[in-house]
N, C-alpha and C positions, 0 to 999 in steps of 0.2 A: 504494500500500500504506500502511496506517495502523499506527502504533505507539502504544500507550497506556502511559504511565508513571504509576505510582501516586504521587501526591503526598499524603502523609498530612497533612491539614489539621487534624484534630481533636486528635491527640496526646494521647488519653486524656481530653479534655474533652468528654465526651458531652453534657453539658447545654448547652454552648455551640454544639454542632454539631447539635442536634436539629432535626428537620424542622419546618416545611417547608423545602424546598431554596431557598437564597437566594444562589447564587454564579453568576458569569459571565453574569448577565442572562437566563438561560433558565429561571428558576424556574417561570414559568407553564406552559411546555410540559412540563417535567419533572414538575411536580405533577399536571398533567392526565394524563400517561402512567401515573404510578403509581396514580392514582385509577381509571383505566380498567381496571387489572388487579386492583382491589379492595384496594389497600393504603392505609389511612388514615395521615395524617401522624403520629399518636401511636404508630404501630407502628415508627417509624424511630428507632434509637438514635443513629446518627451518619451523617454524610455527608462524603465527600471528592470532590474534582474533580481530574481530570488532563487536560491538553491532549492532543489527537491531532494529530500532526504528519505532514506529507507526507515520505516517504522522499526523501533526496537534498537536502532543504532543511529542516533542523531548526528553522529560525526561522519557518517558515510553519505556523501553526496552522490546521487545517482543521475542527476540532470539539472537543468535550469529552466525556469519560466521567464520569458521575456514579455513584459507588460508595456504595450505601446499606446499612448494616448494620441488619438488622431485629432487634428485641428478641427475637424468637422463634428466632433463628439463632445458634448458637455459632460457626459457621464459614460462610463464603460471603457473597455479596452479592446484592442486587437492583441491576442495572446498567442505566443508560439512556445510550445514545450519541446525541449530537446533532451537527449540523453547526454552522457558524458563524452560521447564520441561525436557530438554535434549532429547526430541524425535527428531530423525533425519528426517528432512523434505525432503532433497534432497542431492545428491552427484553428482558432475559434474567436468569437467576439462575445462581449458581455454588455450589459446596460443598453444604452441607446445606440451604440455602435453596431451597425449591421452592414454586411457586405454580401452581395449576391453570391450564392454558391458556397458560403462559408458558414459552418455550424455556429449557431447562436444560443447562448444560455442566458 
């Protein structure tokens, strides 16, 4: 089982956190995933990354969740989950952010 904990990295510094994604070494895979769903880097207002850890062993990171606030969304995120090898496991949106063909929760 995975748990994701939000670690706000931007703290209101949207300019410093603007796309493209450049954290945790998976930027190529994450940028390719968001491009595949039709999101250009200039549409991203901010990005935060949180580790996914395996239950029972909080020190073992098994992947990362990339939280991207789109400029067109007042609430919700475009989210990309990766494993430790930068393989994209899923892409989805939350809140008012919706992208055609992308799973929404």
